[in-house]
C-alpha beads as a LAMMPS data file, in Angstrom:
LAMMPS data file: protein, C-alpha beads

126 atoms
125 bonds

1 atom types
1 bond types

-500.0 500.0 xlo xhi
-500.0 500.0 ylo yhi
-500.0 500.0 zlo zhi

Masses

1 110.0

Atoms # bond

1 1 1 -10.256 3.805 -4.993
2 1 1 -7.018 2.102 -3.962
3 1 1 -6.718 -1.616 -4.748
4 1 1 -3.684 -3.245 -3.067
5 1 1 -3.150 -6.249 -5.322
6 1 1 -0.061 -8.007 -3.950
7 1 1 3.439 -7.666 -2.678
8 1 1 6.426 -9.583 -3.992
9 1 1 9.881 -10.548 -2.678
10 1 1 9.275 -9.308 0.887
11 1 1 11.939 -9.704 3.513
12 1 1 11.910 -13.042 5.396
13 1 1 11.494 -12.600 9.159
14 1 1 10.698 -16.168 10.397
15 1 1 13.111 -19.068 10.970
16 1 1 11.349 -20.944 8.121
17 1 1 12.415 -18.171 5.595
18 1 1 8.897 -16.751 5.377
19 1 1 6.851 -13.926 6.909
20 1 1 3.276 -13.291 7.998
21 1 1 2.757 -10.068 6.075
22 1 1 0.039 -7.419 6.135
23 1 1 -0.099 -3.895 4.723
24 1 1 -1.281 -0.665 6.343
25 1 1 -2.534 1.947 3.847
26 1 1 -2.892 5.460 5.111
27 1 1 -3.464 9.041 4.106
28 1 1 -3.308 11.589 6.905
29 1 1 -5.481 10.273 9.766
30 1 1 -7.353 7.778 7.532
31 1 1 -6.003 4.236 7.489
32 1 1 -6.887 0.671 6.504
33 1 1 -5.177 -2.683 7.137
34 1 1 -5.213 -5.781 4.887
35 1 1 -5.621 -9.223 6.391
36 1 1 -2.464 -11.033 7.517
37 1 1 -1.386 -13.920 5.250
38 1 1 0.656 -16.749 6.763
39 1 1 4.098 -18.034 5.696
40 1 1 4.598 -16.125 2.432
41 1 1 6.937 -13.591 0.908
42 1 1 4.524 -12.917 -1.969
43 1 1 1.105 -12.115 -0.423
44 1 1 -1.952 -11.570 -2.700
45 1 1 -4.375 -9.393 -0.787
46 1 1 -6.712 -7.980 -3.474
47 1 1 -7.827 -5.386 -0.894
48 1 1 -9.907 -2.329 -1.811
49 1 1 -10.197 0.953 0.159
50 1 1 -11.203 4.549 -0.354
51 1 1 -9.915 7.804 1.050
52 1 1 -11.286 11.328 1.185
53 1 1 -8.682 13.622 -0.245
54 1 1 -8.412 16.958 1.594
55 1 1 -5.720 18.521 -0.643
56 1 1 -4.964 17.178 -4.117
57 1 1 -1.533 18.876 -4.046
58 1 1 -0.381 17.966 -0.529
59 1 1 -1.969 14.583 0.327
60 1 1 0.316 11.536 0.125
61 1 1 -0.739 7.834 0.096
62 1 1 1.494 5.687 2.324
63 1 1 1.765 1.837 2.186
64 1 1 3.694 0.129 4.973
65 1 1 4.384 -3.593 5.203
66 1 1 4.724 -5.538 8.461
67 1 1 5.246 -9.114 9.560
68 1 1 2.694 -10.104 12.205
69 1 1 4.306 -11.574 15.347
70 1 1 2.197 -13.229 18.046
71 1 1 4.320 -12.553 21.092
72 1 1 6.572 -9.657 20.079
73 1 1 6.207 -6.320 18.200
74 1 1 5.497 -6.740 14.434
75 1 1 8.554 -6.471 12.176
76 1 1 8.865 -3.699 9.575
77 1 1 8.969 -5.008 5.961
78 1 1 9.185 -1.710 4.134
79 1 1 7.175 1.349 3.081
80 1 1 6.475 3.390 0.013
81 1 1 4.674 6.683 -0.611
82 1 1 3.028 8.268 -3.651
83 1 1 1.677 11.815 -3.834
84 1 1 -1.971 12.104 -4.820
85 1 1 -0.955 14.719 -7.372
86 1 1 1.181 12.210 -9.139
87 1 1 -1.678 9.697 -9.238
88 1 1 -3.952 12.439 -10.730
89 1 1 -1.402 13.402 -13.389
90 1 1 -0.901 9.766 -14.510
91 1 1 -4.636 9.098 -14.556
92 1 1 -5.338 12.198 -16.686
93 1 1 -3.163 10.771 -19.410
94 1 1 -3.685 6.959 -18.977
95 1 1 -6.859 6.422 -16.963
96 1 1 -6.834 4.191 -13.913
97 1 1 -3.297 2.774 -13.492
98 1 1 -1.654 -0.231 -11.934
99 1 1 1.811 0.605 -10.465
100 1 1 4.653 -1.421 -9.060
101 1 1 6.068 0.532 -6.110
102 1 1 9.458 -0.412 -4.600
103 1 1 9.636 -0.645 -0.840
104 1 1 12.058 1.660 0.909
105 1 1 14.218 1.162 4.069
106 1 1 14.571 -2.566 3.314
107 1 1 16.755 -4.500 0.875
108 1 1 13.946 -6.206 -1.064
109 1 1 10.228 -5.955 -1.741
110 1 1 7.638 -4.272 -3.885
111 1 1 3.900 -3.770 -3.834
112 1 1 1.479 -3.717 -6.808
113 1 1 -1.375 -1.176 -6.442
114 1 1 -4.172 0.001 -8.763
115 1 1 -5.359 3.628 -8.473
116 1 1 -8.698 4.955 -9.658
117 1 1 -9.029 8.616 -8.690
118 1 1 -12.618 9.951 -8.702
119 1 1 -13.124 13.668 -8.377
120 1 1 -16.344 15.049 -6.949
121 1 1 -17.410 18.586 -6.244
122 1 1 -16.342 19.577 -2.729
123 1 1 -14.673 16.282 -1.836
124 1 1 -12.313 14.013 -3.646
125 1 1 -12.331 10.270 -3.192
126 1 1 -9.357 7.875 -3.878

Bonds

1 1 1 2
2 1 2 3
3 1 3 4
4 1 4 5
5 1 5 6
6 1 6 7
7 1 7 8
8 1 8 9
9 1 9 10
10 1 10 11
11 1 11 12
12 1 12 13
13 1 13 14
14 1 14 15
15 1 15 16
16 1 16 17
17 1 17 18
18 1 18 19
19 1 19 20
20 1 20 21
21 1 21 22
22 1 22 23
23 1 23 24
24 1 24 25
25 1 25 26
26 1 26 27
27 1 27 28
28 1 28 29
29 1 29 30
30 1 30 31
31 1 31 32
32 1 32 33
33 1 33 34
34 1 34 35
35 1 35 36
36 1 36 37
37 1 37 38
38 1 38 39
39 1 39 40
40 1 40 41
41 1 41 42
42 1 42 43
43 1 43 44
44 1 44 45
45 1 45 46
46 1 46 47
47 1 47 48
48 1 48 49
49 1 49 50
50 1 50 51
51 1 51 52
52 1 52 53
53 1 53 54
54 1 54 55
55 1 55 56
56 1 56 57
57 1 57 58
58 1 58 59
59 1 59 60
60 1 60 61
61 1 61 62
62 1 62 63
63 1 63 64
64 1 64 65
65 1 65 66
66 1 66 67
67 1 67 68
68 1 68 69
69 1 69 70
70 1 70 71
71 1 71 72
72 1 72 73
73 1 73 74
74 1 74 75
75 1 75 76
76 1 76 77
77 1 77 78
78 1 78 79
79 1 79 80
80 1 80 81
81 1 81 82
82 1 82 83
83 1 83 84
84 1 84 85
85 1 85 86
86 1 86 87
87 1 87 88
88 1 88 89
89 1 89 90
90 1 90 91
91 1 91 92
92 1 92 93
93 1 93 94
94 1 94 95
95 1 95 96
96 1 96 97
97 1 97 98
98 1 98 99
99 1 99 100
100 1 100 101
101 1 101 102
102 1 102 103
103 1 103 104
104 1 104 105
105 1 105 106
106 1 106 107
107 1 107 108
108 1 108 109
109 1 109 110
110 1 110 111
111 1 111 112
112 1 112 113
113 1 113 114
114 1 114 115
115 1 115 116
116 1 116 117
117 1 117 118
118 1 118 119
119 1 119 120
120 1 120 121
121 1 121 122
122 1 122 123
123 1 123 124
124 1 124 125
125 1 125 126
C-alpha cells in the first residue's frame, strides 16, 4: 500500500504565486493520479493506491508532481523515486514507514508518503 499524504513547498507556477498540483504515482506500467488541488503549494491528498510488484530487487516507485493547466501543457513540479528493495529493508526493521522524499529537478518541494509492503506467495503488493 502506498499512501501519498501531502507535498510541501512546491514550486509556484501561477501569477498568484500558487499552483494547481497533482501527483502521478507509477511503477512500471502501473500508474495512479491524485486529484488536483487548486491554488496551493502544500497540497494534502491523503491518496491510497496499491501496486503489484514484479521484481522486489528491480522495481522502483516513482512520484511525479505537476501543475494542472487548463489551456496549456501541465507544468513539471518535480519527481522522486524509491526502490522497492529499500522500502522492504526499512520495513523489515521498522514496520510500515512514513518518509519525506525530496523532489528532484526543481529548486524546492518534498512529498510525504507512507509505505506498507505486504508480501504474498507468487505476487507482492505495495
